TORLO-76898 format. One line per 5 residues: their letters; for each residue x, y, z of N, C-alpha, C, O, CB. Coordinates in steps of 0.2 Angstrom, whole numbers, padded with zeros to 4 digits. Glycine has a CB too. Layout:
N
A) X:Y:Z:X:Y:Z:X:Y:Z:X:Y:Z:X:Y:Z  ...
// end
This chain:
295
MNTIP) 0530:0452:0696:0526:0455:0691:0530:0455:0685:0536:0456:0685:0525:0463:0693  0527:0453:0679:0530:0453:0673:0531:0459:0670:0526:0463:0670:0526:0449:0669  0536:0460:0667:0538:0467:0663:0538:0466:0656:0540:0460:0654:0544:0471:0666  0537:0470:0652:0537:0470:0645:0545:0473:0643:0546:0478:0645:0532:0475:0641  0549:0468:0640:0556:0470:0638:0556:0476:0633:0552:0476:0628:0559:0464:0636
LPNYK) 0560:0481:0635:0561:0487:0631:0564:0485:0624:0568:0480:0625:0565:0493:0634  0563:0488:0619:0567:0487:0613:0573:0490:0613:0574:0495:0617:0563:0490:0607  0578:0488:0609:0585:0491:0608:0583:0499:0606:0579:0500:0601:0590:0487:0603  0586:0504:0609:0584:0511:0608:0586:0512:0601:0583:0517:0598:0588:0516:0613  0591:0509:0598:0593:0510:0591:0589:0508:0585:0589:0510:0579:0599:0507:0590
EQSPA) 0584:0504:0587:0579:0501:0582:0574:0507:0580:0571:0511:0585:0574:0495:0586  0574:0509:0574:0570:0515:0572:0565:0512:0567:0566:0507:0563:0575:0520:0568  0559:0515:0567:0554:0513:0562:0556:0516:0555:0561:0520:0555:0547:0516:0564  0553:0514:0550:0555:0517:0543:0554:0524:0543:0558:0528:0540:0551:0513:0538  0549:0527:0546:0547:0534:0546:0553:0538:0550:0555:0543:0547:0540:0535:0549
VADRF) 0555:0535:0556:0560:0538:0559:0567:0538:0555:0570:0543:0555:0561:0534:0566  0568:0533:0553:0575:0532:0549:0575:0537:0543:0580:0540:0542:0576:0524:0547  0570:0538:0540:0569:0542:0534:0570:0549:0537:0573:0554:0534:0562:0541:0531  0567:0551:0543:0568:0558:0545:0575:0559:0547:0577:0565:0545:0563:0559:0552  0579:0554:0549:0586:0556:0551:0590:0556:0544:0594:0560:0544:0590:0550:0556
RRLKE) 0588:0552:0539:0592:0553:0533:0591:0560:0530:0596:0563:0528:0589:0548:0528  0585:0562:0531:0583:0569:0528:0587:0574:0532:0589:0579:0529:0576:0570:0528  0587:0573:0539:0591:0578:0543:0598:0579:0541:0601:0585:0541:0590:0576:0551  0601:0573:0540:0608:0573:0539:0610:0576:0531:0615:0577:0529:0611:0566:0540  0604:0576:0527:0605:0580:0521:0605:0587:0521:0607:0590:0516:0600:0578:0516
RRVIL) 0603:0590:0526:0603:0597:0527:0610:0600:0528:0615:0597:0529:0599:0599:0533  0610:0606:0528:0616:0610:0528:0618:0610:0536:0614:0611:0541:0616:0617:0525  0625:0609:0538:0628:0609:0544:0628:0617:0546:0631:0621:0543:0635:0606:0545  0624:0619:0551:0624:0626:0554:0629:0627:0558:0633:0632:0557:0618:0627:0557  0631:0623:0564:0635:0624:0569:0639:0618:0569:0637:0612:0569:0632:0625:0575
EAERV) 0646:0619:0570:0651:0613:0571:0656:0614:0576:0660:0619:0576:0654:0611:0565  0657:0609:0581:0663:0610:0585:0667:0605:0583:0666:0599:0582:0660:0609:0593  0674:0607:0583:0679:0603:0581:0685:0602:0586:0689:0606:0587:0682:0606:0574  0684:0596:0590:0689:0595:0595:0690:0601:0600:0696:0603:0602:0697:0593:0591  0684:0603:0602:0684:0608:0607:0687:0607:0614:0684:0602:0617:0678:0611:0608
GKIFP) 0691:0610:0617:0694:0609:0624:0694:0615:0628:0694:0621:0625:0701:0606:0624  0693:0615:0634:0693:0621:0639:0697:0619:0645:0695:0614:0648:0687:0624:0640  0701:0623:0647:0706:0623:0653:0705:0629:0657:0706:0635:0655:0714:0621:0651  0703:0628:0663:0702:0634:0668:0709:0634:0672:0710:0630:0676:0696:0633:0672  0713:0639:0672:0719:0640:0677:0716:0641:0684:0712:0645:0685:0723:0645:0675
VENGD) 0719:0637:0688:0717:0639:0696:0724:0639:0699:0729:0637:0696:0712:0634:0699  0723:0641:0705:0729:0642:0710:0734:0636:0711:0740:0636:0710:0726:0644:0718  0730:0630:0712:0734:0623:0713:0734:0619:0707:0735:0613:0708:0730:0620:0718  0733:0622:0701:0734:0618:0694:0728:0619:0690:0722:0621:0693:0736:0610:0696  0729:0617:0684:0723:0618:0679:0718:0613:0680:0719:0608:0683:0726:0618:0671
IQALA) 0712:0615:0678:0706:0611:0678:0704:0611:0671:0702:0616:0668:0702:0613:0683  0704:0604:0668:0701:0603:0661:0693:0602:0661:0691:0597:0664:0704:0597:0658  0689:0606:0658:0683:0606:0659:0680:0602:0653:0675:0598:0653:0680:0612:0659  0683:0603:0647:0681:0599:0641:0687:0597:0638:0692:0600:0638:0676:0604:0636  0687:0592:0634:0692:0589:0630:0690:0585:0624:0685:0581:0624:0696:0584:0634
DVSFK) 0692:0588:0618:0691:0584:0611:0683:0583:0610:0681:0578:0608:0695:0577:0611  0679:0589:0611:0672:0588:0610:0670:0590:0603:0672:0596:0600:0668:0593:0615  0668:0585:0599:0666:0587:0591:0660:0584:0590:0658:0579:0593:0671:0584:0586  0655:0588:0586:0649:0586:0585:0647:0592:0579:0649:0597:0578:0644:0586:0591  0641:0590:0575:0638:0594:0570:0631:0595:0572:0627:0591:0574:0639:0591:0563
AYRRE) 0628:0601:0571:0621:0603:0572:0618:0605:0565:0621:0610:0562:0620:0608:0578  0613:0602:0563:0610:0603:0556:0605:0609:0556:0602:0610:0561:0608:0598:0554  0603:0611:0550:0598:0616:0550:0592:0613:0552:0590:0608:0551:0597:0619:0543  0588:0617:0557:0582:0616:0560:0582:0609:0564:0577:0606:0565:0576:0615:0554  0588:0607:0567:0588:0602:0571:0587:0605:0578:0588:0610:0580:0595:0599:0571
FLSVI) 0584:0600:0583:0584:0601:0589:0589:0596:0593:0588:0590:0594:0576:0600:0592  0594:0599:0595:0600:0595:0599:0600:0596:0606:0601:0602:0608:0606:0596:0596  0600:0591:0610:0601:0592:0617:0607:0589:0620:0610:0584:0617:0595:0589:0622  0610:0593:0624:0616:0590:0628:0615:0589:0635:0613:0593:0639:0622:0595:0627  0617:0583:0637:0615:0580:0644:0622:0576:0646:0626:0574:0642:0609:0575:0643
GPSGC) 0622:0576:0653:0627:0573:0656:0627:0574:0663:0623:0577:0666:0633:0575:0653  0632:0570:0667:0632:0571:0674:0635:0578:0676:0638:0581:0672:0636:0566:0677  0633:0580:0682:0636:0586:0685:0643:0586:0684:0647:0582:0686:0634:0587:0692  0646:0592:0682:0653:0593:0681:0656:0591:0674:0662:0591:0673:0656:0590:0686  0651:0589:0670:0653:0587:0663:0655:0592:0658:0657:0591:0652:0648:0583:0660
GKSTL) 0653:0599:0660:0655:0605:0656:0650:0607:0651:0651:0610:0646:0661:0604:0652  0643:0605:0652:0638:0607:0648:0637:0614:0647:0637:0617:0641:0632:0605:0652  0637:0618:0653:0636:0626:0652:0642:0629:0649:0642:0634:0645:0635:0629:0659  0648:0626:0651:0655:0629:0648:0654:0628:0640:0656:0632:0637:0661:0625:0650  0652:0622:0638:0651:0621:0630:0647:0626:0627:0648:0628:0622:0649:0615:0629
IRILA) 0641:0627:0630:0636:0632:0627:0638:0639:0627:0637:0643:0623:0630:0631:0630  0642:0640:0632:0645:0647:0633:0651:0648:0627:0651:0653:0624:0648:0648:0640  0654:0643:0626:0659:0643:0620:0656:0643:0613:0658:0647:0609:0663:0637:0620  0650:0640:0613:0646:0640:0606:0643:0648:0606:0642:0650:0600:0640:0635:0606  0642:0651:0611:0639:0657:0611:0645:0662:0610:0643:0668:0608:0635:0658:0618
GLESA) 0651:0661:0610:0656:0666:0610:0657:0670:0617:0661:0675:0617:0654:0671:0605  0654:0667:0622:0655:0670:0629:0661:0668:0632:0663:0672:0637:0649:0669:0633  0663:0662:0631:0670:0659:0633:0674:0657:0627:0671:0655:0621:0669:0653:0638  0680:0657:0627:0685:0655:0622:0688:0648:0623:0690:0647:0629:0691:0661:0621  0687:0644:0619:0690:0638:0619:0698:0638:0620:0702:0642:0617:0688:0634:0613
TAGKV) 0701:0633:0623:0708:0633:0623:0711:0628:0619:0717:0628:0618:0710:0631:0630  0707:0624:0616:0709:0620:0610:0702:0619:0606:0697:0619:0608:0711:0613:0613  0704:0618:0599:0699:0617:0594:0696:0623:0592:0698:0628:0593:0693:0612:0597  0690:0622:0589:0686:0628:0586:0679:0626:0585:0676:0621:0585:0689:0629:0579  0675:0632:0585:0668:0631:0583:0666:0635:0577:0668:0641:0576:0664:0634:0589
LLDGQ) 0663:0632:0573:0661:0636:0566:0654:0636:0565:0650:0631:0566:0664:0632:0560  0652:0643:0563:0645:0644:0562:0645:0646:0554:0647:0650:0552:0642:0649:0567  0641:0641:0551:0640:0642:0543:0648:0642:0540:0649:0645:0535:0637:0649:0542  0652:0638:0543:0659:0638:0541:0664:0643:0543:0670:0643:0541:0658:0638:0534  0661:0648:0547:0665:0654:0549:0667:0653:0557:0663:0651:0561:0662:0661:0548
MVEKP) 0673:0654:0559:0675:0654:0566:0671:0658:0570:0670:0664:0569:0682:0656:0567  0669:0655:0576:0665:0659:0581:0671:0661:0586:0675:0657:0588:0660:0655:0586  0671:0668:0587:0676:0670:0592:0673:0675:0597:0677:0677:0601:0681:0672:0588  0667:0677:0596:0664:0682:0600:0656:0681:0600:0654:0678:0595:0666:0689:0599  0652:0684:0604:0645:0684:0603:0643:0687:0597:0646:0692:0595:0641:0686:0609
GPERG) 0637:0685:0594:0635:0688:0588:0627:0687:0587:0624:0682:0590:0639:0685:0582  0624:0692:0583:0616:0691:0583:0614:0685:0580:0608:0683:0580:0613:0697:0579  0619:0681:0576:0617:0675:0573:0615:0669:0578:0613:0664:0576:0622:0673:0568  0617:0670:0585:0617:0666:0590:0613:0669:0596:0615:0673:0600:0624:0663:0592  0606:0667:0596:0602:0669:0602:0604:0665:0608:0606:0659:0608:0594:0669:0601
MVFQG) 0603:0668:0614:0605:0664:0620:0599:0665:0625:0597:0670:0626:0611:0667:0623  0597:0659:0628:0592:0660:0634:0595:0656:0640:0597:0650:0639:0586:0657:0632  0595:0660:0646:0598:0656:0652:0593:0653:0656:0587:0654:0655:0602:0661:0655  0595:0650:0661:0590:0648:0666:0587:0653:0670:0580:0653:0670:0594:0644:0671  0590:0658:0672:0587:0665:0674:0585:0668:0669:0587:0668:0663:0592:0669:0678
YTLFP) 0579:0672:0671:0575:0676:0665:0579:0682:0662:0578:0683:0656:0569:0679:0668  0584:0685:0666:0589:0690:0663:0584:0696:0659:0587:0699:0655:0594:0687:0658  0578:0697:0662:0574:0702:0659:0576:0709:0663:0578:0709:0669:0567:0701:0659  0575:0715:0659:0576:0722:0662:0570:0722:0666:0564:0722:0663:0576:0728:0656  0570:0723:0673:0564:0724:0677:0561:0731:0676:0555:0731:0678:0565:0724:0684
WLTVK) 0564:0736:0673:0561:0742:0673:0558:0743:0665:0555:0748:0664:0567:0748:0674  0558:0738:0662:0555:0738:0655:0549:0734:0654:0549:0729:0658:0560:0735:0649  0544:0736:0650:0539:0731:0649:0541:0726:0645:0547:0725:0642:0534:0735:0645  0536:0721:0644:0537:0715:0640:0539:0718:0632:0544:0716:0630:0530:0710:0639  0535:0723:0630:0537:0725:0623:0544:0728:0623:0547:0728:0618:0532:0729:0621
KNVMF) 0546:0732:0628:0552:0736:0628:0557:0731:0629:0563:0732:0627:0552:0742:0633  0556:0726:0633:0561:0721:0634:0563:0717:0627:0569:0716:0626:0558:0715:0640  0558:0715:0623:0559:0711:0617:0562:0717:0611:0566:0715:0607:0552:0708:0614  0560:0723:0612:0563:0728:0608:0570:0730:0608:0573:0732:0604:0559:0734:0608  0572:0728:0614:0579:0731:0616:0584:0729:0612:0588:0733:0610:0581:0729:0623
GLEVA) 0585:0722:0610:0591:0720:0605:0590:0723:0599:0594:0725:0595:0590:0712:0604  0584:0724:0596:0582:0726:0590:0584:0734:0589:0587:0736:0584:0574:0725:0588  0583:0737:0595:0585:0744:0595:0592:0745:0595:0595:0750:0592:0582:0748:0600  0596:0741:0599:0603:0741:0599:0606:0739:0592:0611:0742:0591:0606:0736:0604  0603:0735:0589:0605:0734:0582:0604:0739:0577:0606:0739:0571:0602:0728:0580
GKGQA) 0600:0744:0579:0598:0750:0575:0593:0748:0570:0592:0751:0564:0604:0752:0571  0589:0743:0571:0583:0741:0566:0577:0746:0568:0575:0747:0573:0580:0733:0568  0575:0748:0562:0570:0754:0562:0563:0752:0563:0559:0756:0565:0570:0757:0556  0561:0746:0562:0554:0743:0564:0555:0739:0570:0552:0733:0570:0552:0739:0557  0558:0741:0575:0559:0737:0581:0552:0735:0584:0551:0730:0586:0563:0741:0586
EPEAL) 0547:0740:0585:0541:0739:0588:0537:0733:0585:0535:0728:0588:0537:0745:0589  0535:0734:0578:0531:0729:0575:0534:0722:0575:0531:0717:0575:0530:0730:0569  0541:0722:0574:0545:0716:0574:0545:0712:0581:0545:0706:0582:0552:0717:0572  0545:0716:0586:0544:0714:0593:0537:0711:0595:0536:0706:0598:0546:0720:0598  0532:0715:0592:0526:0713:0593:0523:0706:0590:0519:0702:0593:0521:0719:0591
QWIEM) 0527:0705:0585:0526:0699:0581:0529:0693:0585:0526:0688:0585:0530:0699:0575  0534:0694:0588:0537:0688:0592:0534:0688:0599:0533:0682:0602:0544:0689:0592  0531:0693:0601:0527:0692:0607:0521:0689:0606:0518:0685:0611:0527:0699:0611  0517:0690:0600:0511:0686:0599:0513:0678:0598:0510:0674:0600:0508:0689:0592  0519:0677:0595:0521:0670:0594:0522:0666:0600:0520:0660:0600:0528:0670:0590
VGLGE) 0525:0670:0605:0525:0666:0612:0519:0666:0616:0519:0664:0621:0531:0669:0616  0513:0669:0613:0507:0669:0617:0506:0674:0622:0503:0672:0627:0506:0663:0619  0510:0680:0621:0509:0684:0627:0507:0692:0624:0509:0697:0626:0516:0684:0630  0502:0691:0619:0500:0698:0616:0496:0702:0621:0496:0708:0620:0496:0696:0609  0493:0699:0625:0489:0703:0630:0493:0706:0636:0491:0710:0640:0484:0699:0633
FVNHY) 0500:0704:0636:0504:0707:0641:0509:0711:0639:0514:0712:0643:0507:0701:0645  0509:0715:0633:0514:0718:0631:0516:0724:0635:0522:0727:0634:0512:0720:0624  0512:0727:0639:0513:0733:0643:0514:0730:0650:0514:0735:0655:0507:0738:0642  0515:0724:0652:0516:0722:0659:0524:0722:0660:0528:0722:0655:0513:0715:0660  0526:0723:0666:0532:0723:0668:0533:0715:0671:0529:0712:0673:0533:0729:0673
PDQLS) 0540:0713:0671:0542:0707:0673:0539:0705:0680:0538:0699:0681:0549:0706:0673  0539:0709:0685:0537:0707:0691:0529:0706:0691:0526:0703:0696:0538:0713:0696  0526:0707:0686:0518:0706:0685:0518:0699:0681:0512:0697:0680:0515:0711:0680  0523:0695:0680:0522:0689:0676:0524:0683:0680:0528:0684:0685:0527:0690:0669  0521:0677:0678:0523:0671:0681:0531:0669:0678:0533:0672:0674:0518:0665:0680
GGMKQ) 0534:0664:0681:0540:0662:0679:0540:0659:0672:0545:0661:0668:0542:0656:0683  0535:0655:0670:0535:0653:0663:0534:0659:0658:0537:0659:0653:0530:0648:0663  0530:0664:0660:0529:0670:0655:0535:0673:0655:0537:0676:0649:0523:0674:0658  0539:0674:0661:0545:0678:0660:0550:0674:0655:0554:0677:0651:0548:0679:0666  0550:0668:0655:0554:0664:0651:0552:0664:0644:0556:0664:0639:0555:0657:0653
RVAIA) 0546:0665:0643:0544:0666:0636:0546:0673:0633:0548:0674:0627:0536:0665:0636  0545:0678:0637:0548:0685:0635:0555:0684:0633:0557:0686:0628:0548:0690:0641  0559:0680:0637:0566:0679:0636:0567:0676:0629:0572:0677:0626:0569:0675:0641  0563:0671:0628:0564:0667:0621:0562:0672:0616:0565:0672:0611:0559:0661:0621  0557:0676:0617:0555:0681:0611:0560:0686:0610:0562:0688:0604:0548:0685:0613
RALAN) 0563:0688:0615:0569:0693:0614:0575:0690:0611:0578:0693:0608:0570:0695:0621  0577:0683:0612:0582:0680:0609:0580:0679:0602:0585:0679:0597:0583:0674:0612  0574:0678:0600:0572:0676:0593:0571:0682:0589:0571:0682:0583:0566:0672:0593  0570:0688:0592:0568:0694:0588:0574:0696:0583:0572:0699:0578:0567:0700:0593  0580:0694:0585:0586:0697:0580:0586:0692:0575:0590:0692:0570:0592:0697:0584
RPRVL) 0582:0686:0575:0582:0681:0569:0588:0677:0569:0591:0677:0564:0580:0684:0563  0590:0674:0574:0597:0671:0575:0596:0665:0571:0591:0662:0570:0599:0669:0582  0602:0661:0569:0602:0655:0565:0602:0650:0570:0599:0644:0569:0609:0655:0561  0604:0651:0576:0604:0646:0581:0602:0649:0588:0604:0655:0590:0611:0642:0581  0598:0645:0591:0596:0647:0598:0599:0642:0603:0598:0636:0603:0588:0646:0599
LMDEP) 0603:0645:0607:0607:0641:0612:0603:0643:0619:0601:0648:0621:0615:0644:0613  0601:0637:0622:0597:0637:0629:0600:0633:0634:0601:0627:0633:0591:0635:0627  0602:0636:0640:0606:0633:0645:0601:0632:0651:0600:0636:0655:0612:0638:0647  0598:0626:0651:0593:0624:0656:0588:0629:0657:0588:0631:0662:0596:0623:0663  0585:0631:0652:0580:0637:0652:0574:0635:0657:0571:0640:0659:0578:0640:0645
FGALD) 0572:0629:0658:0566:0628:0662:0568:0624:0668:0563:0622:0671:0562:0623:0658  0574:0625:0670:0577:0622:0676:0574:0624:0683:0573:0621:0687:0584:0622:0677  0571:0630:0683:0569:0634:0689:0561:0634:0690:0558:0637:0694:0572:0642:0689  0558:0630:0684:0551:0631:0684:0548:0624:0687:0552:0619:0688:0548:0631:0677  0542:0625:0690:0539:0619:0693:0537:0614:0688:0537:0616:0682:0533:0621:0697
AQTRA) 0535:0608:0689:0534:0602:0684:0529:0604:0679:0530:0603:0673:0531:0596:0688  0523:0607:0681:0518:0609:0677:0520:0614:0672:0518:0614:0666:0511:0610:0680  0523:0619:0674:0525:0625:0670:0530:0623:0665:0530:0625:0660:0528:0630:0675  0534:0618:0668:0540:0616:0663:0536:0612:0658:0539:0613:0652:0544:0611:0667  0531:0608:0659:0528:0604:0653:0525:0609:0648:0526:0608:0642:0523:0599:0656
RMQSY) 0522:0614:0651:0519:0619:0647:0524:0623:0642:0524:0623:0636:0515:0626:0652  0530:0624:0645:0535:0628:0642:0538:0623:0636:0540:0625:0631:0540:0630:0646  0539:0617:0638:0541:0612:0633:0537:0612:0627:0539:0612:0621:0542:0605:0635  0530:0612:0628:0525:0613:0622:0526:0619:0618:0525:0618:0612:0519:0612:0624  0526:0625:0622:0527:0630:0618:0534:0630:0614:0534:0633:0609:0527:0636:0623
LMQIW) 0539:0628:0617:0545:0628:0613:0545:0624:0607:0548:0625:0602:0551:0626:0617  0541:0618:0607:0540:0614:0601:0536:0617:0596:0538:0617:0590:0536:0607:0603  0531:0621:0598:0527:0624:0593:0531:0630:0590:0530:0631:0584:0522:0627:0597  0535:0633:0594:0539:0639:0591:0544:0636:0586:0545:0639:0581:0543:0643:0596  0547:0631:0588:0553:0627:0584:0550:0625:0578:0553:0626:0572:0556:0621:0587
RNVDI) 0544:0622:0577:0541:0620:0571:0539:0626:0566:0538:0625:0560:0535:0616:0572  0539:0632:0569:0537:0638:0564:0542:0642:0563:0540:0647:0560:0531:0641:0567  0548:0641:0565:0553:0646:0565:0559:0642:0562:0560:0636:0564:0555:0650:0571  0563:0645:0557:0569:0642:0554:0575:0643:0558:0578:0648:0558:0570:0645:0546  0575:0638:0563:0580:0640:0568:0583:0632:0570:0579:0628:0570:0577:0644:0575
TIIFI) 0589:0632:0572:0593:0626:0575:0593:0628:0583:0595:0633:0584:0600:0625:0572  0591:0623:0587:0591:0624:0594:0596:0619:0597:0595:0613:0596:0584:0623:0597  0600:0622:0601:0604:0618:0605:0603:0619:0612:0603:0624:0615:0612:0619:0604  0601:0614:0616:0598:0614:0622:0601:0610:0628:0602:0604:0628:0590:0612:0621  0603:0614:0632:0607:0611:0638:0601:0609:0644:0597:0613:0646:0612:0616:0641
THDLD) 0601:0603:0646:0597:0600:0652:0600:0595:0656:0604:0591:0653:0590:0597:0649  0597:0594:0662:0600:0588:0666:0594:0583:0667:0594:0578:0670:0602:0590:0673  0588:0585:0663:0581:0581:0664:0581:0576:0658:0580:0578:0652:0575:0586:0663  0582:0570:0659:0582:0565:0654:0576:0565:0650:0576:0564:0644:0583:0558:0656  0569:0565:0654:0563:0565:0650:0562:0571:0645:0560:0571:0640:0557:0565:0655
EAVYL) 0565:0577:0648:0564:0583:0644:0569:0582:0637:0567:0583:0632:0567:0589:0648  0575:0579:0638:0580:0578:0633:0576:0574:0627:0576:0576:0621:0586:0575:0636  0573:0568:0629:0571:0563:0625:0565:0566:0621:0564:0566:0615:0568:0556:0629  0560:0570:0626:0554:0572:0623:0555:0578:0617:0551:0579:0613:0550:0575:0629  0560:0582:0618:0561:0587:0614:0566:0586:0608:0565:0590:0603:0564:0593:0618
SDRIL) 0570:0581:0608:0576:0581:0604:0575:0577:0598:0572:0572:0598:0583:0579:0607  0578:0579:0593:0580:0575:0587:0586:0570:0589:0586:0564:0589:0582:0580:0581  0591:0573:0592:0597:0570:0594:0599:0572:0601:0598:0578:0603:0603:0570:0589  0603:0568:0604:0605:0569:0611:0613:0568:0611:0616:0563:0610:0602:0565:0617  0617:0573:0613:0624:0573:0614:0625:0571:0621:0624:0576:0625:0627:0579:0612
VLDAN) 0627:0565:0623:0629:0563:0630:0636:0564:0631:0640:0562:0628:0626:0556:0631  0638:0568:0637:0645:0569:0639:0647:0565:0645:0643:0564:0650:0646:0577:0640  0653:0563:0645:0656:0561:0651:0659:0567:0655:0658:0572:0653:0662:0556:0648  0661:0565:0661:0663:0571:0665:0670:0570:0667:0673:0564:0667:0659:0572:0672  0673:0576:0669:0680:0576:0672:0686:0573:0668:0688:0567:0670:0680:0572:0679
PGTVR) 0687:0575:0662:0684:0581:0659:0678:0579:0654:0677:0574:0653:0689:0586:0654  0675:0585:0652:0669:0583:0648:0671:0581:0641:0675:0584:0637:0664:0589:0647  0669:0575:0639:0670:0572:0632:0664:0569:0630:0659:0567:0633:0676:0567:0632  0664:0568:0623:0658:0565:0620:0658:0557:0622:0662:0553:0620:0658:0566:0613  0653:0556:0625:0651:0548:0626:0648:0545:0620:0650:0540:0618:0647:0547:0633
EMIEV) 0642:0548:0618:0638:0545:0613:0634:0551:0610:0631:0556:0614:0634:0539:0615  0632:0551:0604:0627:0554:0600:0621:0550:0599:0622:0545:0595:0629:0558:0594  0616:0552:0602:0610:0547:0601:0604:0550:0597:0602:0555:0598:0607:0545:0609  0602:0546:0592:0596:0547:0588:0590:0546:0591:0589:0540:0592:0597:0544:0581  0586:0550:0593:0580:0548:0597:0575:0545:0592:0573:0548:0587:0576:0556:0600
PVPQP) 0573:0538:0594:0569:0535:0589:0561:0536:0590:0557:0534:0586:0570:0527:0591  0559:0541:0594:0553:0543:0595:0550:0547:0590:0552:0552:0588:0552:0546:0601  0544:0545:0587:0542:0548:0580:0540:0555:0582:0538:0557:0587:0536:0545:0577  0541:0560:0577:0538:0567:0577:0532:0567:0573:0531:0564:0568:0543:0572:0574  0527:0572:0575:0528:0576:0581:0527:0573:0587:0525:0567:0587:0522:0581:0580
RSPEQ) 0529:0576:0593:0529:0573:0599:0522:0575:0603:0519:0580:0601:0534:0575:0603  0520:0570:0608:0515:0572:0612:0516:0569:0619:0520:0564:0620:0508:0569:0609  0513:0572:0624:0515:0569:0631:0513:0562:0632:0516:0558:0636:0511:0573:0637  0509:0560:0628:0508:0552:0629:0514:0547:0627:0514:0541:0628:0501:0550:0625  0518:0550:0623:0524:0546:0621:0529:0545:0626:0533:0540:0626:0528:0550:0616
HLSPE) 0528:0548:0632:0532:0547:0638:0533:0540:0640:0538:0538:0643:0530:0550:0643  0527:0537:0639:0526:0529:0641:0527:0524:0635:0526:0518:0635:0518:0528:0643  0529:0527:0629:0530:0522:0623:0536:0518:0624:0541:0521:0627:0530:0527:0616  0537:0513:0621:0543:0508:0622:0549:0512:0619:0555:0512:0622:0542:0502:0617  0549:0516:0614:0554:0519:0611:0557:0524:0616:0563:0525:0617:0552:0523:0606
FLATK) 0552:0528:0619:0554:0533:0624:0558:0530:0630:0563:0533:0632:0549:0538:0626  0555:0525:0633:0557:0522:0638:0564:0519:0637:0569:0520:0641:0553:0517:0641  0565:0516:0632:0571:0512:0630:0577:0518:0629:0582:0517:0631:0570:0508:0623  0575:0523:0626:0580:0529:0625:0582:0532:0632:0588:0532:0633:0578:0534:0620  0577:0533:0636:0579:0536:0643:0583:0530:0647:0588:0532:0650:0572:0538:0647
AHIES) 0581:0524:0647:0585:0520:0650:0592:0519:0647:0597:0518:0651:0582:0513:0650  0593:0519:0641:0600:0519:0639:0604:0526:0641:0610:0525:0643:0599:0519:0631  0601:0531:0641:0604:0537:0643:0607:0536:0651:0612:0537:0653:0600:0543:0643  0602:0534:0655:0603:0533:0662:0609:0528:0663:0613:0528:0668:0597:0529:0665  0609:0523:0658:0615:0518:0659:0621:0521:0658:0626:0519:0661:0614:0512:0655
LIHSQ) 0621:0526:0653:0628:0529:0651:0630:0534:0657:0635:0534:0659:0628:0534:0643  0625:0538:0660:0627:0543:0665:0629:0539:0671:0634:0541:0674:0621:0547:0666  0624:0534:0673:0626:0531:0680:0632:0527:0680:0636:0526:0685:0620:0526:0682  0634:0524:0674:0640:0520:0674:0646:0524:0675:0651:0521:0677:0641:0516:0667  0646:0531:0674:0651:0535:0676:0653:0536:0684:0658:0538:0686:0649:0541:0673
HENED) 0648:0534:0687:0648:0535:0695:0648:0528:0699:0647:0528:0705:0642:0539:0697  0650:0523:0695:0650:0516:0699:0655:0515:0704:0654:0511:0709:0650:0510:0694  0660:0519:0703:0666:0518:0708:0666:0523:0714:0671:0524:0717:0672:0518:0705  0660:0527:0714:0661:0533:0719:0659:0529:0726:0656:0524:0727:0655:0538:0717  0663:0532:0731:0662:0529:0738:0655:0531:0741:0652:0536:0740:0667:0532:0742
DLPII) 0653:0526:0745:0646:0528:0749:0648:0534:0754:0653:0535:0755:0644:0522:0753  0643:0537:0755:0643:0543:0760:0645:0540:0767:0642:0535:0769:0636:0548:0760  0649:0543:0771:0650:0541:0778:0643:0541:0782:0639:0546:0781:0656:0547:0782  0642:0536:0786:0636:0535:0790:0637:0539:0796:0642:0537:0800:0635:0528:0791  0633:0544:0798:0633:0548:0804:0625:0547:0807:0620:0549:0804:0634:0556:0802
RLTQV) 0624:0543:0811:0618:0541:0813:0615:0546:0819:0617:0546:0824:0618:0534:0816  0610:0549:0817:0606:0553:0821:0600:0551:0825:0596:0554:0827:0605:0559:0817  0598:0544:0824:0592:0541:0826:0594:0536:0832:0600:0534:0833:0589:0538:0821  0589:0533:0836:0591:0528:0840:0591:0521:0837:0589:0520:0831:0585:0528:0845  0596:0517:0840:0597:0510:0838:0590:0507:0837:0586:0507:0842:0602:0507:0842
NDDVF) 0589:0503:0832:0583:0499:0832:0577:0503:0829:0572:0500:0828:0581:0495:0838  0578:0509:0828:0573:0514:0825:0573:0514:0818:0575:0520:0815:0573:0521:0829  0572:0509:0814:0574:0509:0807:0567:0511:0803:0562:0510:0806:0577:0503:0804  0568:0513:0797:0563:0515:0793:0561:0509:0788:0556:0510:0785:0565:0521:0789  0564:0504:0788:0563:0499:0784:0565:0492:0787:0565:0487:0784:0566:0500:0776
// end
């Protein structure tokens, strides 16, 4: 069967090239400068990250991807101020990040909702802790934005997985952070719900002045959502490449089959899989009868 050769993923249309030119003219919101992280263990130190540097621009959607063990979650926890770097620094609007703060919202893979609070009360929680007097109308605005206006008085156990994650996103956005950090937020969802959540997130991102840094292990998700993709090597986690996604915006599901999309995905696969070329095969333990082969 004849196949259509994929274009070089770096080939950009004039419209896409202009979009990246305008992106890089925006202010840098978050910057990592030679970030490293070492975890002390009983038998010696483990270096999770080494010399990781990148910039995220205002209203950019930046994904981070890489093989298992490359330090994706460690990196985003450092960006959030939940972990301290052992080398380098993180700057938010030019100021050192040393602890968590309301200017950075965080969404985890788990829903992290308070089961004894309603949707409205969950979203109001951070606003009330911050002492904001208009917590209820502010929370209702964000609940409407994520499409859950009819569920304000429901409890988490009355919601589907995707709805719970939308509540978590609304709660993270209610404090109006500069950056939304998302650590594989759709990883626990089924394929159909995941696709819907990607669509919801794209709609929210277009309507809110926010920069999103998104951790994922799903290549299709990274290409579909992102302006740029930071690819990490593993052991330790280092920057392999920063990819400018050549798929035109706004995105649609049909673009998953476009030459630009497929070429970008193939390039990322080649970067990630090349890191495992020398891995040994699994030992063969045969639990079937001889000559009883499946192919």
